VEXDO-596448 format. One record per residue: x, y, z of N, C-alpha, C, O in turn; residue in one letter. Coordinates in steps of 0.001 Angstrom, whole numbers, padded with zeros to 6 digits, always signed. Layout:
<rs>
XYZXYZXYZXYZA;...
</rs>
This chain:
<rs>
+005347+015644-022936+006381+014704-023002+007381+014629-021735+007758+015628-021122M;+007755+013310-021434+008595+013180-020275+010030+013076-020683+010358+012296-021576I;+010851+013791-020097+012128+013989-020561+013043+012719-019636+012520+011972-018810G;+014263+012718-019959+015063+011817-019632+015472+012122-018031+015764+011253-017210R;+015422+013502-017801+015866+013661-016305+015094+013154-015279+015536+012822-014179R;+013571+013070-015746+012575+012746-015011+012764+011288-014929+012732+010754-013820E;+012950+010621-015949+012867+009021-015854+014172+008586-014884+014084+007796-013944L;+015316+009225-015282+016318+008950-014209+015995+009162-012842+016116+008201-012083V;+015604+010257-012393+014852+010384-011191+014011+009366-010566+014176+009001-009402G;+013062+008887-011386+012339+007835-010679+013179+006657-010502+013110+006011-009457L;+013960+006334-011439+014759+005266-011147+015877+005342-009937+016269+004331-009352L;+016334+006659-009643+017198+006627-008599+018864+006824-009195+019854+006685-008476G;+018894+007122-010442+020163+007100-011242+020014+006576-012505+018888+006189-012819G;+020957+006479-013332+021053+005957-014483+020711+004420-014812+020407+003920-015894A;+020849+003849-013599+020175+002456-013261+020473+001393-014539+021490+001341-015231A;+019463+000703-014612+019641-000500-015575+018747-000342-016868+018793-001205-017745A;+017988+000694-016970+017292+000970-018152+018216+002111-019098+018930+002946-018543F;+018113+002031-020323+018636+002833-021358+017322+004066-021345+016125+003820-021494P;+017833+005177-021162+016592+005950-021107+016761+007059-022244+016751+008239-021895L;+016877+006810-023253+017133+007525-024662+015407+007782-025042+014630+006935-025482T;+015145+009080-024748+013812+009218-025290+013822+010285-026271+014277+011408-026055V;+013319+009902-027327+013559+010801-028557+011967+011528-028808+010894+010929-028891R;+012204+012926-028890+010847+013779-029142+010450+013533-030751+011044+014202-031597A;+009561+012679-031107+008971+012123-032302+007664+012676-032441+006888+012463-031509Q;+007316+013250-033280+005874+013822-033639+005021+012610-033728+005302+011964-034738P;+004148+012123-033070+003119+011095-033348+002254+011251-034388+001815+012400-034407D;+001770+010460-035390+000826+010850-036242-000508+010903-035532-001493+011414-036064R;-000528+010296-034159-001965+010536-033552-001464+010777-032221-000309+010579-031846L;-002829+011408-031253-002611+011442-029924-002602+009937-029358-003444+009103-029691P;-001786+009747-028664-001469+008698-027916-002218+008641-026335-002100+009580-025547R;-002878+007584-026066-003315+007472-024756-002707+006331-024221-002690+005296-024887I;-002196+006383-023087-001686+005276-022252-002668+004802-021397-003229+005645-020696A;-003059+003440-021278-004119+003070-020465-003412+001962-019524-003196+000800-019869L;-003150+002427-018505-002600+001332-017468-003647+000950-016475-004020+001705-015577F;-004143-000353-016690-004955-001009-015703-004422-001592-014752-003557-002426-015019M;-004755-001346-013435-004100-001818-012239-004666-003088-011735-004567-003323-010531G;-005314-004026-012608-005778-005142-012280-005251-006386-013351-004673-006159-014414I;-005524-007493-012919-004991-008571-013942-006111-008725-014969-007318-008579-014774A;-005534-009019-016008-006065-009013-017537-007189-010139-017444-006991-011213-018012D;-008455-009889-016681-009555-010685-016538-010754-010378-017182-010694-009495-018038D;-012003-010993-016927-013260-010637-017620-013329-009239-016976-013181-008280-017734A;-013536-009010-015663-013902-007797-014885-012997-006619-015443-013573-005570-015729E;-011462-006721-015642-010759-005743-016354-011168-005172-017565-011392-004012-017912G;-011231-006732-018369-011738-006356-019913-012851-005419-020015-012858-004494-020828R;-013829-005667-019158-015051-004934-019181-015021-003454-018825-015831-002662-019306R;-014130-003126-018026-013622-001751-017639-013053-001177-018936-013627-000249-019506R;-012024-001676-019365-011142-001165-020571-012230-000990-021783-012317+000031-022464A;-012980-002063-021927-013913-001848-023107-015077-000739-022899-015500-000082-023850A;-015557-000586-021586-016412+000734-021075-015756+002088-021602-016364+003006-022153A;-014280+002022-021298-013616+003377-021648-013503+003628-023104-013747+004719-023620F;-013086+002471-023802-013137+002676-025259-014290+003181-025849-014216+004051-026716R;-015436+002684-025434-016860+002659-026097-017033+004171-026058-017414+004906-026969Q;-016648+004506-024727-017136+005970-024242-016471+007191-025030-017019+008215-025439A;-014873+006717-025148-014001+007469-025747-014445+007651-027394-014304+008685-028046L;-015012+006377-027874-015516+006598-029074-016722+007610-029524-016737+008360-030500Q;-017755+007405-028497-018987+008276-028305-018601+009537-028363-019261+010404-028936Q;-017322+009777-027681-016873+011186-027807-016038+011656-029109-015448+012734-029171A;-016070+010791-030034-015268+011310-031522-014050+010540-031571-013310+010760-032530G;-013740+009773-030811-012205+009276-030903-012133+007841-031309-012397+006952-030499W;-011844+007636-032324-011828+006303-032807-010498+005825-032923-009704+006431-033643K;-010109+004646-032200-008816+003997-032301-008320+003748-033462-009072+003262-034306E;-007161+003974-033741-006326+003591-035100-006844+004702-035945-006199+004836-036985G;-007850+005552-035782-007984+006570-036797-007764+008084-036458-007243+008875-037243S;-008187+008383-035284-007508+009721-034737-007199+009705-033199-007285+010681-032453N;-006855+008534-032877-006027+008277-031781-005510+006881-031473-006142+005862-031751V;-004182+006901-030811-003845+005432-030420-003851+005005-029126-003567+005891-028320S;-004092+003897-028658-003979+003582-027380-002936+002485-027125-002857+001464-027806I;-002078+002808-026000-001235+001805-025526-001517+001126-024255-001042+001713-023283D;-002119+000119-024020-002500-000720-022882-001718-001594-022312-001127-002524-022862E;-001712-001240-020984-000867-002447-020357-001583-002897-018987-002310-002050-018467R;-001456-004096-018375-001912-004512-017316-001086-004613-016074+000116-004873-016111W;-001780-004395-014939-000735-004477-013747-000893-005634-012979-001785-006432-013265G;-000028-005848-011905-000013-006819-011060+000248-006176-009622+000400-004955-009580V;+000302-006815-008602+000769-006501-007333+001842-006169-006978+002034-005637-005885A;+002906-006452-007965+004423-006377-007512+004763-004975-007675+004326-004571-008753D;+005269-004232-007132+005593-002633-007066+006719-002540-008191+006710-001547-008918T;+007655-003491-008364+008751-003492-009317+008271-003333-010720+008469-002411-011511D;+007611-004410-010848+006824-004512-012317+005784-003255-012640+005554-002874-013788V;+005228-002708-011523+004264-001590-011905+005165-000344-012307+004848+000505-013139I;+006452-000386-011503+007365+000733-011806+007933+000648-013134+008065+001645-013843R;+008286-000561-013503+008899-000727-014824+007728-000419-016240+008025+000095-017318A;+006367-000922-015800+005508-000599-016694+005036+000688-016778+004499+000970-017849T;+005094+001602-015883+005076+002784-015953+005815+003753-016396+005371+004874-016644A;+007203+003348-016555+008573+003740-017279+008433+003680-018829+008573+004563-019676I;+008081+002231-018943+007772+001785-020517+006625+002910-021009+006826+003549-022041E;+005640+003075-020360+004363+003986-020853+004723+005187-021187+004243+005731-022182L;+005772+005874-020273+006084+007146-020305+007086+007275-021396+007219+008372-021938L;+007800+006262-021765+008601+006497-023003+008070+006544-024220+008694+006962-025195Q;+006806+006094-024263+006131+006197-025543+005450+007423-025894+004649+007569-026818L;+005938+008483-024880+005385+010065-024928+004025+010057-025294+003656+010512-026376N;+003133+009494-024332+001683+009775-024443+001296+011091-024211+001875+011855-023438P;+000050+011426-025065-000708+012545-024695-001302+012808-023485-001517+013935-023036S;-001607+011598-022877-002635+011386-021672-002285+009924-021092-002019+009012-021875V;-002290+009757-019900-002397+008571-019119-003575+008308-018294-003999+009114-017466V;-004095+007167-018533-005062+006928-017716-004795+005757-016968-004569+004752-017641V;-004763+005632-015565-004300+004639-014574-005276+004332-013590-006011+005207-013132V;-005326+003214-013256-005940+002462-012022-004774+001909-011182-003787+001295-011588Q;-005034+002186-010179-003884+001465-008919-003191+002660-008265-002529+003487-008892G;-003410+002673-006926-002724+003547-005965-001042+003634-006316-000505+004698-006624A;-000447+002576-006235+001063+002444-006258+001511+003072-007596+002389+003935-007617R;+000895+002628-008712+001042+003300-010126+000951+004703-010146+001804+005401-010695A;-000230+005236-009464-000505+006534-009793+000496+007369-009029+000682+008526-009407V;+001390+006728-007628+002241+007484-006984+003535+007275-007524+004404+008070-007165A;+003900+006209-008451+005062+006386-009323+005037+007360-010453+005988+008081-010756I;+003856+007329-011068+003658+008070-012091+003781+009649-011725+004232+010500-012491L;+003308+009874-010444+003385+011395-009904+004797+011605-009712+005271+012719-009934Q;+005541+010619-009310+007136+011059-009154+007647+011153-010338+008507+012028-010432Q;+007392+010483-011400+008150+010147-012743+007768+011434-013608+008658+011838-014357A;+006702+012046-013602+006419+013509-014542+005432+014384-013904+004371+014064-013368T;+006012+015663-014067+005146+016617-013768+004528+017294-014944+004064+018430-014850K;+004517+016508-016211+004108+017496-017431+002971+016566-018198+001993+017079-018740T;+003213+015141-018180+002422+014381-018747+001027+014310-018072+000942+013807-016951V;-000229+014862-018799-001508+014527-017984-001907+013088-017512-001853+012135-018288P;-002352+012954-016074-002719+011940-015633-004022+011834-015252-004394+012680-014438I;-004924+010920-015666-006195+010818-015188-006377+009458-014287-006452+008390-014894V;-006437+009468-013099-006651+008330-012129-008009+008024-012203-008888+008865-012394F;-008235+006520-012017-009443+005822-011823-009428+005169-010445-008546+004408-010046V;-010405+005518-009830-010613+004552-008531-009486+004827-007432-008815+003867-007054S;-009292+005879-006996-008083+006159-006084-008733+006651-004918-009534+007587-004936I;-008295+005851-003631-009108+006597-002479-008261+007959-001917-007067+008103-002180S;-008872+008736-001278-008468+009603-000457-007242+010480-001203-006186+010683-000603D;-007482+010996-002605-006372+011523-003157-005745+012834-002620-004592+013191-002863P;-006700+013554-001809-006115+014852-001203-005161+014496+000058-004045+014992+000210V;-005721+013626+000880-005216+013190+002139-003619+012557+001805-002632+012756+002513G;-003651+011859+000712-002410+011317+000185-001391+012457-000671-000264+012100-001014R;-001695+013290-000854-000823+014394-001649-000989+013937-003067+000048+014013-003725G;-002019+013491-003680-002058+013111-005062-002485+014429-005829-001930+014706-006893I;-003496+015263-005281-003918+016495-005638-003885+017389-004575-003701+016875-003471V;-004022+018651-004624-004009+019576-003713-005319+019800-003358-005365+019980-002141S;-006604+019883-003964-007708+019892-003455-008808+019096-004757-008393+018805-005879N;-009901+018914-004390-010641+018185-005276-011216+019070-006269-011313+018588-007397M;-011656+020374-006081-012472+021187-006870-011184+021692-007892-011487+021872-009072A;-010153+021862-007594-009200+022405-008409-007644+021485-008341-006782+022019-007644R;-007386+020584-008804-006386+019614-008376-005097+020246-008551-004260+020103-007660P;-004788+021025-009734-003645+021755-009785-002498+020691-010596-002631+019478-010755G;-001649+021333-010926-000512+020036-011457-000971+019538-012689-001639+020173-013506G;-000577+018345-012792-000970+017414-014086-001909+016213-013905-002081+015377-014792N;-002482+016179-012752-003299+015014-011977-004622+015469-011876-004882+016550-011349I;-005573+014642-012392-006905+014727-011820-007457+013243-012060-006841+012298-012552T;-008779+013276-011585-009481+011646-011934-010553+011745-010952-010988+012782-010450G;-010988+010358-010702-012281+009643-010268-011815+008895-008991-011110+007888-009055F;-012219+009405-007902-012130+008829-006602-012857+007605-006518-013935+007432-007088Q;-012190+006620-005703-012966+005284-005673-013781+005377-004080-014989+005149-004012L;-013175+005644-003160-013723+005475-001980-013641+006802-001142-012714+007602-001265F;-014651+006954-000317-014758+007965+000833-014728+007342+002110-014966+006146+002279E;-014421+008192+003058-014238+007602+004558-015207+006936+004870-014993+005870+005448F;-016711+007384+004565-017681+006678+005192-018081+005168+004570-019003+004483+005015S;-017303+004827+003578-017800+003497+003000-017387+002170+003757-017960+001081+003723V;-016277+002529+004431-016089+001242+005228-017147+001251+006269-017683+000154+006424I;-017539+002122+006949-018646+002011+007819-019809+001273+007189-020532+000563+007887G;-020001+001413+005949-021313+000963+005424-021114-000630+004833-021976-001473+004583K;-019646-000697+004715-019512-002152+004598-019464-002918+005729-019955-004045+005670L;-018927-002499+006842-019035-002908+008161-020800-003201+008614-021308-004215+009092L;-021279-002194+008331-022906-002185+008624-023521-003467+007830-024344-004196+008383E;-023115-003672+006634-023678-004463+005885-023544-006069+006403-024321-007016+006281A;-022097-005944+007093-021729-007577+007417-022364-007634+008699-022639-008789+009022L;-022693-006737+009553-023260-007054+010828-024691-007251+010524-025333-007901+011350K;-025365-006752+009367-026736-007075+009018-026909-008321+008801-027787-008935+009406E;-026152-008878+007956-026385-010423+007512-025653-011415+008278-025843-012616+008089I;-024710-010912+009255-024216-011727+010149-024138-011084+011683-023032-010989+012216A;-025203-010694+012304-025237-009885+013538-024381-010523+014806-024025-009941+015830P;-024184-011772+014452-023226-012295+015670-021761-012196+015799-021091-012617+016742N;-021276-011499+014580-020076-011333+014527-019536-010199+015496-019993-009057+015539V;-018564-010657+016215-017979-009766+017283-016660-009156+016918-016319-008021+017249A;-015958-009978+016224-014580-009524+015759-014396-009624+014256-014798-010579+013592R;-013773-008594+013782-013811-008250+012192-012302-008128+011802-011754-007074+012126V;-011629-008983+011207-010140-008586+010588-010568-007860+009116-011451-008167+008315A;-009723-006935+009105-009657-006155+007901-008163-006291+007221-007170-005756+007715C;-008142-007029+006101-007038-007370+005182-006437-006111+004553-007203-005516+003795L;-005321-005630+004704-004493-004636+003705-003334-004995+003588-002845-005854+004321V;-002728-004439+002703-001435-004775+002236-000725-003090+002778-001104-002050+002240N;+000188-003111+003757+000774-002040+004323+001482-001248+003250+001628-000026+003273P;+001866-001989+002398+002658-001025+001348+001768-000299+000403+002250+000601-000286D;+000366-000648+000301-000518+000384-000405-000579+001670-000055-000867+001876+001124S;-000387+002611-000754-000560+004020-000377-002005+004391+000490-002203+005365+001215P;-002861+003358+000179-004213+003874+000767-004365+003012+002073-005387+003059+002759A;-003304+002238+002366-003636+001404+003560-003964+002092+004849-004853+001660+005583A;-003225+003205+005148-003560+004017+006345-004963+004622+006428-005612+004697+007471D;-005402+005085+005115-006559+005513+004958-007713+004477+005392-008512+004729+006294F;-007707+003334+004679-008500+002171+004996-008442+001754+006571-009516+001629+007160H;-007300+001550+007225-007080+001169+008772-007786+002372+009204-008921+002111+009603V;-007499+003507+009246-008201+004667+010177-009794+004695+010050-010558+004982+010971R;-010146+004360+008803-011568+004262+008693-012172+003195+009193-013305+003312+009661S;-011548+002041+009178-012011+000850+009820-012145+001014+011407-013124+000859+012137F;-011020+001326+011647-011002+001582+013191-011979+002676+013635-012567+002572+014711E;-012167+003761+012791-013124+004690+013482-014732+003909+013531-015496+004036+014488T;-014971+003271+012561-016263+002640+012364-016674+001386+013292-017854+001190+013583A;-015742+000635+013692-015825-000459+014267-016626-000316+015797-017649-000965+016017A;-016105+000497+016686-016758+000577+017830-018315+000896+018022-019037+000340+018849P;-018651+001745+017244-020151+002090+016860-021004+001062+016460-022217+001194+016295S;-020336-000005+016299-021093-001162+015462-020953-002382+016572-021600-003409+016368L;-020213-002291+017606-020115-003471+018435-019110-004211+018285-019044-005178+019044G;-018088-004029+017352-016985-004948+016463-015762-004654+017165-015531-003492+017497V;-014940-005602+017432-013457-005409+017976-012648-005467+016212-012741-006376+015388K;-011946-004250+016104-011353-004351+015003-010108-004895+014924-009350-004581+015842P;-009639-005704+013992-008345-006522+013950-007601-006106+012636-008188-006190+011557V;-006488-005718+012710-005890-005489+011423-004864-006448+010889-003717-006488+011336I;-005239-007106+010064-004387-008116+009178-003437-007741+008044-003984-007632+006946A;-001905-007488+008101-001362-006987+007062-000899-008165+006354-000459-009185+006885R;-001051-007916+004962-000581-009058+004208+000344-008387+002821+000197-007275+002315V;+001142-009276+002501+001857-008860+001392+001655-009818+000139+001695-009353-001000H;+001460-011021+000356+001390-012069-000630+000353-013106-000126-000265-013035+000936N;+000281-013904-000894-000783-015092-000798-000133-016126+000572-000897-016897+001154S;+000969-016042+000867+001199-016836+002173+000861-015984+003423+000302-016513+004383A;+001156-014817+003424+000325-013825+004624-001084-013870+004444-001754-013604+005442D;-001634-014126+003471-003205-014255+003164-003592-015583+004189-004288-015491+005200I;-003100-016561+003779-003290-017731+004538-003165-017777+005885-004024-018231+006642V;-001969-017255+006256-001537-017053+007536-002658-016143+008353-003189-016552+009385Q;-002901-015062+007851-003982-014222+008648-005408-014490+008695-006104-014061+009615A;-005901-015232+007669-007147-015666+007885-007171-017142+008692-008138-017225+009449I;-006473-018081+008681-006460-019209+009381-005885-018985+010839-006151-019721+011789E;-004990-017778+010895-004813-017482+012460-006099-016811+013135-006319-016914+014341G;-006939-016106+012237-008154-015708+012779-009441-016183+012755-010419-015564+013173F;-009447-017364+012228-010792-018009+012296-011130-018429+013483-010414-019006+014301A;-012600-018035+013599-013225-017889+014887-014708-018057+014426-015065-017655+013319D;-015568-018667+015312-016979-018704+015254-017870-017403+015216-018988-017335+014705Q;-017104-016260+015917-017600-014904+015760-016913-014084+015034-017139-012875+015084T;-016051-014561+014314-015315-013467+013548-015919-013283+012153-016781-014030+011689G;-015344-012123+011466-015791-012039+009859-014487-011363+009224-013472-011239+009909G;-014538-010964+007999-013660-010484+007337-014130-009267+006607-015229-009255+006053L;-013213-008112+006593-013740-007065+005691-012564-006425+004660-011542-005912+005115L;-012781-006501+003525-011616-006121+002551-011766-004847+001795-012617-004752+000911L;-011052-003961+002076-011218-002678+001435-010360-002758+000264-009432-003566+000292P;-010578-001890-000956-009796-002228-002347-008354-002044-001758-007886-001243-000949P;-007711-003315-002624-006394-003453-002516-006112-004496-003570-006807-005488-003787D;-004949-004131-004228-004454-004959-005319-004130-006439-004869-004455-007426-005530D;-003481-006477-003722-003034-007798-003373-004109-008957-003251-004111-010129-003626T;-005098-008094-002520-006456-009081-002063-007042-009481-003609-007375-010628-003908T;-007093-008563-004340-007736-008624-005684-007260-009629-006473-008023-010402-007054V;-005761-009711-006572-005011-010865-007370-005339-012149-006656-005391-013214-007271V;-005542-012064-005473-005601-013484-004690-006951-013696-004098-007145-014271-003027H;-007977-013135-004957-009363-013135-004324-009944-014538-004321-010915-014876-003644R;-009253-015326-005146-010118-016558-005144-009435-017465-004047-010033-018470-003663K;-008211-017139-003538-007663-017883-002472-008507-017245-001095-008827-017974-000157L;-008759-016024-001127-009453-015249-000138-010904-015771+000205-011280-015903+001369V;-011785-016091-001022-012943-016584-001048-012863-018131-000521-013600-018521+000385V;-011970-018924-001120-011794-020308-000528-011536-020290+001045-012256-020941+001802T;-010597-019603+001444-010156-019660+002934-011366-019310+003762-011705-019987+004733L;-012074-018128+003311-013401-017841+003862-014335-018716+004172-014840-018764+005294A;-014664-019520+003171-015481-020593+003084-015147-021720+004042-015902-022276+004840A;-013864-021945+003801-013369-023313+004530-013351-023109+006142-013442-024027+006957R;-013218-021750+006441-013222-021364+008108-014638-020867+008501-014839-020667+009699H;-015714-020631+007544-016784-020251+007861-017068-019025+008311-017913-018734+009158R;-016233-018197+007637-015982-016763+007932-016907-015846+007017-016676-015781+005810L;-017990-015113+007614-018573-014161+006797-017678-012917+006444-016994-012210+007185P;-017891-012864+005085-016856-011622+004411-017603-010580+003840-018648-010865+003255A;-017143-009161+003938-017619-008273+002940-016419-007549+002144-015352-007124+002588V;-016902-007544+000890-015551-007023+000013-016074-005699-000576-017187-005217-000365Y;-015028-005150-001404-015241-003955-001917-015386-004085-003402-015448-003018-004014S;-015465-005413-004233-015768-005402-005517-016458-006535-005895-016139-007590-005348F;-017313-006535-006696-018157-007578-007019-017750-008660-007623-018531-009600-007768R;-016350-008724-008120-015540-009823-008584-015516-010965-007496-015578-012141-007854S;-015428-010618-006189-015097-011322-005105-016540-012097-004956-016515-013290-004651F;-017748-011459-005161-018959-012199-005045-019220-013408-006082-019688-014526-005864V;-018822-012891-007132-018929-013614-008478-018286-014875-008402-018698-015948-008842A;-016956-014567-007637-016168-015930-007255-016648-016994-006166-016173-018117-005999D;-017709-016389-005450-018228-017211-004480-018226-016615-003228-018805-017186-002304G;-017555-015348-003019-017638-014628-002016-018995-014155-001447-019895-014016-002275G;-019254-013903-000227-020663-013591+000495-021365-012217+000031-022557-012301-000266L;-020780-011047-000053-021348-010156-000411-020319-008908-000530-019287-008838+000136M;-020703-008017-001388-020165-006700-001551-020813-005658-001594-021937-005641-002094S;-020236-004577-001077-020963-003248-001451-019795-002224-002111-019024-001543-001434Y;-019832-002262-003370-018773-001710-004065-019190-000458-005164-020283-000434-005730A;-018216+000487-005345-018466+001579-006425-018333+000504-007702-017664-000518-007850V;-019274+001207-008542-019203+000747-009792-018015+001515-010759-018055+002556-011415D;-016828+000394-010507-015859+000912-011299-015775+001208-012799-015115+002105-013322V;-016565+000291-013410-016846+000201-014622-017261+001526-015296-016810+002042-016318T;-018261+001953-014441-018674+003535-014604-017894+004631-014473-018081+005649-015139D;-016928+004494-013570-015841+005289-013405-014859+005494-014640-014544+006606-015065L;-014364+004149-015224-013609+004082-016438-014496+004719-017745-013947+005205-018734F;-015935+004628-017566-016598+005137-018587-016478+006686-018634-016240+007297-019676R;-016677+007322-017318-016623+008607-017041-015268+009444-017398-015176+010613-017770R;-014310+008535-017182-012830+008916-017459-012722+009257-018682-011794+010036-018902S;-013405+008919-019645-013142+009055-020990-013530+010653-021370-012946+011377-022176A;-014731+010981-020511-014847+012533-020816-013721+013558-020545-013593+014575-021227S;-012988+013265-019611-011502+013787-019261-010671+013801-020035-009969+014803-020170Y;-010492+012635-020814-009541+012587-021643-009702+013232-023045-008832+013713-023772V;-011037+013119-023236-011466+014043-024397-011208+015540-024261-010627+016155-025154D;-011581+016047-023296-011399+017401-022780-009749+017769-022889-009429+018833-023419R;-008705+016840-022362-007338+017063-022256-006803+017012-023703-006119+017894-024222I;-007158+015994-024220-006820+015904-025968-007300+017048-026636-006700+017253-027692L;-008397+018055-026302-008696+019056-026934-008337+020326-026231-008865+021376-026597K;-007475+020304-025245-006434+021481-024985-006934+021967-023266-006389+022955-022774G;-007655+021430-022715-007741+021567-021350-006707+020890-020635-006152+019872-021049E;-006415+021556-019388-005484+021152-018328-005833+020202-017511-006958+020432-017068K;-005231+018922-016979-005745+018253-016130-006016+018764-014689-006905+018319-013962A;-005180+019712-014376-005281+020336-012977-006192+021356-012689-006373+021890-011594G;-006950+021669-014120-008206+022587-014155-009513+021797-013596-010350+022363-012892D;-009615+020238-014036-010800+019493-014053-010969+018943-012619-010054+018236-012199L;-011876+019148-011933-012066+018813-010569-012218+017304-010454-012836+016702-011332P;-011705+016683-009452-011833+015355-009132-013082+014785-008763-013606+015287-007768V;-013695+013839-009338-015015+013323-009253-015207+012373-008059-014194+011714-007828Q;-016338+012112-007169-016676+011175-006403-017321+010267-007379-017796+010485-008493A;-017219+009250-006706-018267+007999-007468-019930+008486-007191-020403+009136-006258P;-020512+007957-008265-021932+008486-008085-022934+006968-007849-024051+006926-007334T;-022278+006016-008301-022756+004554-008489-022591+003506-007594-021617+002895-008034R;-023022+002890-006491-022653+001831-005796-023418+000821-005758-024627+001053-005730F;-023006-000433-005748-023675-001701-005874-023586-002727-004770-022524-003235-004408E;-024531-002943-004364-024698-004313-003414-024985-005549-004188-025933-005676-004962L;-024016-006525-003893-024116-007807-004452-024198-008755-003347-023535-008533-002334S;-025054-009943-003445-024805-010868-002428-024946-012337-003016-025699-012621-003947L;-024194-013152-002407-024483-014578-003158-025116-015622-002221-024574-016140-001244N;-026310-015832-002672-027317-016734-001866-026703-017899-001359-026778-018259-000184A;-026037-018540-002344-025504-020049-001981-024569-019787-000973-024564-020631-000076Q;-023740-018818-000854-022760-018794-000030-023258-018317+001522-022663-018562+002571T;-024463-017600+001366-025017-017232+002746-025816-018665+003236-025941-018875+004442A;-026270-019495+002381-026968-020573+003017-025895-021716+003295-026228-022629+004050K;-024599-021713+002714-023441-022593+003283-023000-021893+004583-022488-022609+005443A;-023110-020846+004775-022502-020339+006073-023538-020312+007085-023188-019835+008164L;-024927-020781+006968-026094-021011+007742-026587-019399+008022-026986-019063+009137G;-026531-018677+007158-026937-017271+007541-028328-017183+006684-028522-017877+005686L;-029181-016331+007149-030424-015838+006495-030310-014396+006305-029915-013624+007179E;-030706-014034+005021-030270-013009+004503-031481-012012+004941-032610-012411+004654V;-031383-010901+005530-032652-010111+006036-033368-009572+004882-032766-009059+003939P;-034741-009684+004939-035448-009299+003652-035073-007714+003238-035051-007429+002040P;-034768-006648+004283-034519-005450+003781-033288-005382+003168-033140-004637+002199M;-032099-006263+003725-030939-006358+002791-031295-006819+001257-030813-006346+000228L;-032173-007768+001364-032319-008538+000165-032985-007647-000989-032744-007681-002196L;-033833-006892-000329-034496-005729-001223-033826-004662-001519-034217-003969-002459A;-032590-004276-000728-031468-003218-001343-030605-003684-002343-030046-002904-003113R;-030418-005191-002400-029464-005657-003270-029585-005349-004575-030745-005390-004987A;-028662-005020-005446-028451-004806-006959-028502-006097-007651-029155-006302-008674D;-027755-006982-007018-027731-008363-007578-027655-009295-006571-026990-009093-005555E;-028375-010450-006801-028435-011427-006052-028044-012807-006884-028831-013288-007699V;-026804-013372-006610-026368-014635-007243-026899-015899-006401-026670-016188-005226I;-027684-016567-007370-028362-017985-006686-027435-019072-006958-027689-020212-006569E;
</rs>
């Protein structure tokens, strides 16, 4: 249970929230499910996968467990307020997606078990002490490894070999921004690409970055980032307008008309996270459960977009694709 002192510390003082937290024994264990993306078809599919796996483990919502579900946005203040709201419900465990939400929860409580889903570089960013034995009250499922940025860039060069400059769109406020930038700048020279970092906070920044970068030999690379996910239709529209080949970290971009993605199967991570929730509800400590790396990656291509850009998909790339949208 989170106490008043922890919440006050999170807010930086007594602040604007009435922080009366009463220790009331719940009839059922409570799971706080904090989805770090918009309430859309992709997000609902992930939440449904978590619920289904939880039920298969013997936990039936409304019968022997309750779930408090919230959906995130790209606004840090809203994320903080939502995190506080969930912790005041005295959850037995929090399942959370989104680097900023994890950082806020980590600051807020050292007691409530937290299972993160799809977070990059959890050791390097101080979320856990090590992968095998995280310690503390946090564990989870890693989204991104250092080498994946290189694979994204390789795929982009394979489908668009003439690309000489690539802009990486990141929100510098994201806890993972430095990790993604470092990975990108390390991978680019070996592939003959000049790396360009485009720092974006909102839709206006995205428009300015892409329109300012538009070039016949340019391309875009988007690592996982809440800001670009929220504005993905804008990104895809601008990439098409300026004829910029782009590679993304989530399939949802390709479904919306983006060229290609090489992505972790995040739905699978949510499915697997239910096993950790099961173990925690049965008495195991989050800090004793190892952080797990992703095991399933998916390559998705949009053939219509490739054709519109005048790109011919190489047969070997086509053969490796898990999904081709015609």
